[in-house]
N, C-alpha and C positions, 0 to 999 in steps of 0.2 A: 835309904834308910834301913839300919838290921834289923833282921827277925830271926827265930829261932822256930824250928820245926823238928817233929817228930816224927820218924817213919819209920815201919814194921813189915818187912820185906818177907814173901811165906812163895815155897814150893822149894825145890832144891839150889839151895841157897848156901849150905854149908858147905864143906869137904871141897869146894869146887875154886877159892881165894877170892870169894864175894870180899870179906871186910877189908883182903889186900888190896882191889884192884878197885872198890869203893874209896878209898883212902888218898888213890893216886889222883883218882879223879877231882875228888875233895880238896886234893891240893891244887891242882892244876885251876881249878874254878877259884879257887882264894875263898873258900870254906873252911870254916874251926866248926870241931866239935868230936864226937865220939861214935863207935859202930863196936859193934859187939853182939855176939850170938847168941841167940836165948835155951833154955832146956827143951820147948814146943819146937825146936828147929826153925825156928823164925829169924829175921839178923834184924837187929834194930839199931837207930839212927839217930843221934842229937847232933844239927845239926847248923850251924847260925852263918848267917851272910845275909847277902841285898837280895830281892825277890827274884830278880833273874839270874843271880846265883844258882842260886835253892834250886829255880824251874827246871836249871841245865843239870844240876845231880838228881831230882826227881825223873827227871825224862832217861834218865842213866841208869837210874835202880831199879827201871820199870824192863832193861833188858839183860845188865848185866855181865856178865865177863863170862864167855865163847859156852865155857860145861854150864853155868846155872838154868835152870830150868825156873822162873819167875812167872809162881801165877796170881799176885797178890800185892799189891803197894798204897799202905794206908798212910798217908800223912795228914798231921794237925799241927796247926800252927799250938806252940807254948808260950810261957812267960820266957824275957831273952834273957839268954844263959852267955854271957863269954867265957869263948876258949882261946889262949894262945897259939893253938894249933890243933890239928885234926889226927887223933890219936884212935887205935883200937886195943879193946877194953878185953877184960876178959868176964 
């Protein structure tokens, strides 16, 4: 069963290819949705997939790419949002 989550990732997550690497992982895991930088320095992710797929993504978000320093990951289930693909938005 599909579900959608909202994820806010904090720490040194901008300017370290966090969005691009997360997109690649999401595609690898079969997840659709979007990711964007926030003005406060955090990254916002809206992701739709199975619970197993989303767990893989959130586990990866806690580490991120090599240059990232993740200090927090907040996850909340939200209303189901269908996406055609996973994209980086501005």
